[in-house]
C-alpha positions, -999 to 999 in steps of 0.1 A, spaced: -669 -576 648 -681 -608 630 -714 -622 621 -711 -652 644 -697 -635 675 -696 -654 708 -707 -634 739 -699 -637 776 -736 -640 783 -740 -670 761 -714 -689 782 -727 -677 816 -760 -666 831 -773 -633 819 -753 -606 835 -784 -588 846 -793 -618 868 -759 -624 884 -744 -590 884 -754 -555 893 -781 -541 870 -775 -513 845 -775 -479 860 -800 -461 837 -796 -429 856 -760 -424 845 -766 -404 814 -729 -399 807 -725 -434 794 -742 -449 764 -731 -482 752 -740 -508 726 -717 -523 701 -706 -558 700 -676 -573 681 -667 -608 677 -662 -626 710 -635 -651 714 -632 -689 708 -616 -698 741 -625 -735 736 -607 -739 704 -570 -748 704 -546 -747 674 -512 -762 672 -496 -738 647 -478 -707 659 -500 -676 651 -484 -652 626 -483 -624 651 -463 -645 675 -438 -653 647 -436 -616 639 -429 -608 675 -402 -635 679 -373 -611 672 -387 -586 697 -389 -614 724 -353 -623 718 -342 -587 722 -363 -583 753 -347 -614 769 -313 -601 760 -320 -567 776 -333 -585 807 -300 -605 809 -280 -573 807 -300 -558 835 -293 -588 857 -256 -588 850 -253 -551 858 -272 -554 890 -250 -583 902 -218 -563 892 -230 -533 911 -237 -554 942 -202 -569 941 -184 -537 935 -206 -510 951 -179 -483 950 -165 -491 916 -158 -462 892 -180 -480 867 -210 -479 891 -225 -447 876 -221 -460 841 -237 -494 849 -266 -477 867 -272 -455 837 -271 -485 814 -294 -505 836 -320 -477 837 -318 -474 799 -323 -511 795 -353 -510 819 -369 -483 798 -364 -504 767 -379 -534 784 -409 -513 794 -413 -503 758 -415 -539 746 -444 -545 770 -465 -517 754 -484 -520 721 -466 -505 692 -486 -488 664 -478 -475 630 -498 -445 617 -518 -453 586 -541 -434 563 -569 -460 563 -579 -494 578 -602 -521 565 -628 -510 590 -632 -474 578 -663 -479 557 -684 -495 584 -673 -470 610 -687 -440 592 -717 -439 616 -694 -433 646 -666 -414 629 -676 -381 644 -675 -396 679 -640 -409 674 -627 -376 661 -643 -354 687 -620 -336 711 -620 -342 748 -643 -317 766 -640 -324 803 -613 -319 829 -589 -348 827 -578 -344 864 -613 -354 875 -613 -387 856 -604 -414 881 -601 -451 877 -631 -456 900 -653 -434 877 -641 -453 846 -649 -486 864 -684 -473 871 -689 -466 834 -675 -500 825 -698 -517 850 -729 -500 835 -719 -511 800 -711 -546 811 -746 -550 826 -762 -543 792 -772 -577 776 -750 -587 747 -765 -587 713 -748 -586 679 -754 -557 655 -744 -554 619 -738 -517 623 -717 -496 646 -742 -481 670 -739 -447 684 -737 -441 722 -773 -430 722 -784 -462 705 -765 -482 730 -779 -463 760 -815 -466 750 -813 -500 732 -821 -534 747 -787 -549 739 -753 -540 726 -722 -558 713 -685 -550 718 -684 -525 690 -712 -504 706 -699 -507 741 -664 -497 731 -676 -466 712 -699 -457 741 -671 -459 766 -648 -440 743 -674 -412 741 -677 -412 779 -639 -411 784 -637 -381 760 -666 -364 778 -646 -369 810 -616 -351 795 -594 -381 785 -576 -375 752 -552 -404 756 -576 -432 747 -575 -456 717 -603 -477 704 -587 -510 694 -598 -537 671 -580 -570 675 -581 -605 690 -592 -610 726 -573 -643 726 -546 -656 702 -569 -686 694 -599 -664 686 -613 -667 651 -633 -635 654 -621 -600 662 -631 -579 692 -631 -543 703 -619 -526 735 -601 -495 746 -565 -487 757 -562 -458 782 -527 -444 788 -522 -427 822 -492 -415 842 -494 -447 862 -495 -470 832 -517 -482 804 -551 -498 811 -573 -522 791 -609 -513 792 -633 -540 779 -669 -535 789 -680 -565 770 -662 -591 792 -649 -572 822 -664 -552 851 -633 -530 856 -601 -518 840 -568 -537 844 -532 -530 837 -521 -538 801 -490 -556 813 -512 -584 827 -523 -594 792 -490 -610 780 -488 -620 744 -517 -643 742 -546 -620 749 -558 -585 738 -537 -586 706 -542 -553 687 -546 -552 649 -559 -516 643 -567 -486 665 -584 -453 663 -575 -422 684 -590 -389 675 -585 -382 638 -556 -407 636 -556 -443 625 -531 -470 634 -520 -505 625 -503 -527 651 -467 -531 643 -468 -569 645 -500 -572 624 -496 -586 589 -532 -596 582 -562 -577 570 -593 -592 587 -621 -571 573 -633 -586 541 -663 -567 529 -694 -585 518 -730 -576 511 -758 -580 536 -795 -581 530 -799 -544 525 -769 -541 501 -749 -524 528 -712 -532 531 -699 -544 564 -668 -564 573 -674 -601 577 -651 -601 607 -670 -574 627 
């Protein structure tokens, strides 16, 4: 997502040497976009704006958790109290609220700072799911992620199409995310978001990944850094921080996001791209 992106392969051996090779026979996945990597080595002392924006939510979440604990203790002391049913109901309600705090909250918007540069892949993002969703397993998704992760990292000023990713020599996080999004839709998943944000709260550049909502929870899919999907609740508040998201024909801004990171500038050919992508 930026011009000076860091990559996982720059900090480690090339993935093709230390990890399983790319499965070129799997035609269902084409990957090759790369966003800004993260600046794990840099530390800042100030509190990031998104943390300040989420402070009120954290306070409420802790208060809800305290209510849950008090209710559970009361129920254990008075198991046959007439208030038991009411306390159980309140506890369940609080648990549902606490779960909501753990998920990313988005606000529907008409446009994002990244719309101009994403015109090349817009038709892919707005395409409807075509496969049978019940056949889409986590194991299959992990297979796609592994194939994309094995592609060497290389920055591109444009958003590559899945075909360009599949047949190209390298890909960045933009291309890999779009390729995986396309594979997920081809597999029947219509509950997938392409997310632009920060991989770490200390990152100076933006990154791209997917969020996949299932009946068993929400998964983070990042074929640039990871070899498999993992549950979103493992990220906490210091990693995979969303700023904007695309899902079908809809666009979203993260509720806690107050900054616009895509500042357009001209490149050699006169083409507008965001300096942060």
